[in-house]
C-alpha positions, 0 to 999 in steps of 0.5 A: 588492651588499651595502651598503658605506660608505667614504671619499673622499680628495682628496689633490690639495687636502689641505693637511696641516693635520691638522684632521681628525686633531685633530677625531677625537682630540677626539671620541674623547678619545684620549691622545697617540700614539693616532691613528685618522686620520693625515696623511702627508706624502710628499716627494721630488725634488731640485734640478737644475743647468742651467748657472748656474741651479738648477731645482726638481724637489722635490715634496710632497703630503699624504694623510689616511688612517684605517681603510679599512673594507675589503671583505676586511679582513685584520684580521677574518680575523686576529683569534683571538677574532672581536672584529673584525667587519663591520656590514651597512653594511660598517663594521669594528668591534671588540667590546671585550668580546671583544678580548684585545689580542693585536695580531694585527689590527695586524700583519695590516693593511697600513694600520696602522689597528688601534692598541693602547690601553695603558689598556684593553689592547685594540685600537682603530680608526676606526669611521667615527663610526657613532654619528653615521652612525646619526643621519644625521650625517657623520663628524667628520673629514669635517665638519671638513676646511676644504678639503673634501678628505674625504667619505663615503657608499656606496662605489658612489656615491663611485666614480660621483661622484668620479674616483679609485681605492683606490690612491695611492703609498705605499699598498699595492695595493688588491687585498690588502684591497679598501679602501672608499676612493676617492682622487683622487691628487695630481698628483705621485703618479706621480712619487713612485712613480717616484722612491720618495719617502719619508714625511717625517713617518714618526715622527709617523704 
């Protein structure tokens, strides 16, 4: 089995503070609007009347997502200049010298990970802080999380260490791209799927 690095996301403890998102933007010195890591708020449910009482049936949870460095990345397949590629450790990168900014990778990715940089005219995305990993350091998003909701490492080890899968509502089915991520779902994730809950901060992410 080839080495495949990936992320662990514990949605059950994520508070939605966006420290991971801020740390990433600070490290990469990104302009406003360019987000390599995004924190989604999924909300739904309603209040139910029972006689003279109203019983709360509302719910909300957060999900911190970046590029999933998929085992079968559609972005790599879609790139006409072969600018996107996988390293031997499974990290998906973009060769800025080959990228022509056509945005095909953005359209192909079901997670919306590749993002267009207007200043450079090229595509960008999370590179799993490979510069830090090469120095035996953790990605900044992982180190910055105050709730310890994030972790990273070899995908097979993450799967053994944590309970979870590569799916949670409203993410697409994992068999599309085989994302290198293990997610511990929030307790209301199944309810959100059943009720077709919405992304409350869609304009933000």
